[in-house]
C-alpha positions in Angstrom: 146.0 -7.9 152.3 142.9 -7.8 150.2 142.9 -10.6 147.6 139.6 -9.5 146.0 140.6 -8.9 142.3 138.0 -6.2 142.0 138.5 -4.4 145.3 142.0 -3.3 144.2 141.0 -2.0 140.8 139.1 1.2 139.9 137.0 2.3 136.9 138.4 4.9 134.5 136.9 8.3 135.3 138.3 10.4 132.5 136.7 11.1 129.2 139.6 11.1 126.8 143.4 10.8 126.1 145.6 13.6 127.2 148.1 12.9 124.5 150.4 15.7 123.4 152.2 16.4 120.2 156.0 16.8 120.7 155.8 20.5 121.2 153.1 20.3 123.8 154.9 17.3 125.4 158.0 19.4 126.0 155.9 22.3 127.3 154.1 20.0 129.6 157.3 18.6 131.1 158.4 22.2 131.9 155.3 22.6 133.9 155.7 19.3 135.7 152.7 17.7 134.1 152.4 14.9 131.5 149.8 12.2 131.6 148.1 9.8 129.3 144.4 9.4 130.2 142.1 6.6 129.1 138.5 6.6 127.9 135.6 6.0 130.2 132.6 3.7 130.2 132.5 1.0 132.8 132.4 -2.4 131.1 130.4 -5.4 132.3 130.5 -8.8 130.7 128.5 -11.9 131.3 130.1 -15.2 132.3 128.1 -18.4 132.9 124.9 -16.4 133.3 126.4 -14.2 136.0 127.6 -10.6 135.6 131.3 -10.3 136.5 133.8 -7.5 136.4 136.7 -8.1 134.2 139.8 -6.2 135.2 143.2 -5.7 133.6 146.5 -3.7 133.9 146.2 -0.4 132.2 149.3 1.4 130.9 150.1 5.2 131.0 152.6 5.1 128.1 153.8 8.7 128.8 154.7 8.0 132.4 156.6 4.7 131.5 160.3 5.2 131.8 161.2 1.8 130.4 162.9 0.7 133.6 161.5 -2.9 133.4 160.8 -3.1 137.1 157.4 -4.5 136.2 159.1 -7.4 134.4 161.3 -8.2 137.4 158.6 -8.2 140.0 156.1 -10.1 137.8 158.6 -12.8 137.2 159.6 -13.0 140.8 156.1 -13.3 142.2 154.8 -15.8 139.6 157.9 -18.0 139.6 158.3 -18.9 143.3 161.0 -21.2 144.6 161.1 -23.5 147.6 164.2 -23.1 149.7 164.6 -25.2 152.8 160.9 -25.9 152.8 160.0 -22.2 152.6 158.2 -20.7 149.5 160.1 -17.6 148.4 159.7 -15.3 145.4 161.9 -16.2 142.5 165.0 -14.4 141.2 163.0 -12.1 138.8 164.3 -13.2 135.4 162.6 -10.9 132.9 162.4 -13.8 130.4 159.7 -15.4 132.6 157.6 -12.2 133.0 154.1 -11.9 131.8 154.6 -8.2 131.0 157.1 -7.3 128.3 158.6 -3.8 127.8 159.3 -3.0 124.2 161.7 -0.1 123.2 161.3 1.9 120.0 163.2 4.6 118.2 162.5 7.6 118.4 162.3 6.9 122.2 159.0 5.3 123.1 158.5 2.4 125.5 155.5 0.2 125.4 154.7 -2.3 128.1 152.7 -5.2 126.6 150.6 -7.7 128.5 147.3 -9.7 128.4 144.3 -7.5 127.7 141.8 -10.1 129.2 139.8 -10.4 126.0 136.1 -10.9 127.0 135.7 -13.3 124.1 139.0 -15.2 124.9 140.1 -16.2 121.4 142.9 -18.2 122.9 140.5 -20.4 124.8 138.2 -20.8 121.7 141.2 -21.9 119.7 142.2 -24.6 122.2 141.4 -28.0 120.6 141.3 -30.0 123.8 137.9 -31.2 124.7 136.1 -30.0 127.9 137.0 -31.8 131.0 133.9 -33.6 132.3 134.6 -32.6 135.9 135.8 -29.0 135.5 134.1 -28.1 132.2 137.4 -26.6 131.1 139.7 -26.9 128.1 143.5 -27.0 128.6 143.3 -23.2 128.5 140.7 -21.7 130.8 139.6 -18.6 132.6 140.3 -18.5 136.4 137.2 -18.3 138.4 138.6 -15.8 140.9 140.5 -13.3 138.7 139.2 -14.2 135.3 142.8 -14.4 134.1 143.8 -17.0 131.5 145.5 -20.1 132.8 146.7 -23.4 131.4 146.3 -26.9 132.6 149.8 -28.2 131.7 148.8 -31.8 132.2 146.1 -31.6 129.4 147.8 -29.1 127.1 149.3 -30.8 124.0 151.5 -27.8 123.0 149.8 -27.3 119.7 150.3 -23.5 119.8 146.8 -22.6 118.5 146.2 -20.3 121.5 149.4 -18.3 120.7 148.4 -18.1 117.0 144.9 -16.8 118.0 146.4 -14.3 120.4 148.6 -12.8 117.7 145.8 -12.8 115.1 143.2 -11.3 117.4 144.9 -9.1 119.9 148.3 -8.0 121.2 150.2 -11.3 120.7 151.0 -12.0 124.4 151.0 -15.7 124.4 154.3 -17.5 123.5 155.2 -21.2 123.7 157.9 -22.3 126.0 160.8 -23.4 123.8 161.4 -26.6 125.8 157.8 -27.7 126.6 155.8 -25.9 123.9 153.3 -25.0 126.6 151.8 -21.5 126.5 153.3 -18.8 128.7 153.0 -15.1 129.6 149.3 -14.9 130.3 148.8 -12.3 133.0 147.7 -13.8 136.3 146.9 -10.5 138.0 148.9 -11.9 140.8 145.8 -13.3 142.4 144.2 -9.8 142.6 147.3 -7.9 143.8 149.3 -7.0 140.7 152.9 -6.6 141.6 153.7 -4.6 138.5 151.2 -1.9 139.6 152.5 -2.0 143.2 156.1 -1.5 142.4 156.1 0.7 139.3 158.3 3.7 140.3 156.5 6.0 137.8 152.9 4.9 138.6 152.6 4.1 134.9 150.5 1.0 135.6 147.1 0.7 137.2 144.6 -2.1 137.9 141.3 -1.0 136.3 138.0 -2.3 135.1 138.3 -3.6 131.6 137.2 -1.2 128.9 137.5 -2.4 125.3 136.7 1.1 124.0 140.1 2.4 124.9 142.0 3.7 121.9 144.9 1.3 122.3 143.0 -1.7 123.6 144.3 -5.0 122.2 146.8 -3.4 119.8 150.3 -5.0 119.4 153.2 -2.8 120.7 154.5 -1.8 117.3 151.1 -0.2 116.4 150.9 1.6 119.8 154.5 2.8 119.4 153.8 4.1 115.8 150.9 6.2 117.0 152.7 7.5 120.1 155.7 8.5 117.9 153.4 10.2 115.5 151.9 12.3 118.2 154.9 12.9 120.4 157.4 13.7 117.7 155.3 15.7 115.3 156.9 19.1 114.9 154.6 20.3 112.1 
């Protein structure tokens, strides 16, 4: 299995969103076709003087059926258990998932997860001083996947990262109610995202980060409002 976080992701190759209004949406279903496409422009960002690809999970909101399979497999893979000395995937409790599926009325489902902000406002907000050995704060970017991770031993549970996430982006980070430590940052499953692999509708994909996408970094309620406006507009 290839663990290269970039080898398993692809750049967007379309040049716009294929969103439908409600009438076109119904017509599209009758023809067996309905897709939400994303904007192009391969994005490169610089880290520590080196050019690196940032990648993230991209959502096709039209394909999403709201089944929450993504939540289960994410939680299971990232919360492993040791049974009789053997490391096994966890039970898949959705409460421990890094991807959350929100349901809205009229019927729209919006999976929400870390958008891998190039400027990492959560890390900037962390008040913990840089570790002299690692050069990292309590919140830091993984060298392999560039996902956001937390050093639980150094984290003081202040919640500044969660506040910064809500203020600047989609509000992914939440504090554990027992430990106050930040949770729900996407790990990209070490380069092999399980949510992408097991999504039965192929609504999720692992792609090169593109901050120009229309819905990039928006909270679920704003995404849902726009989808509802387009999909349920009978005028």
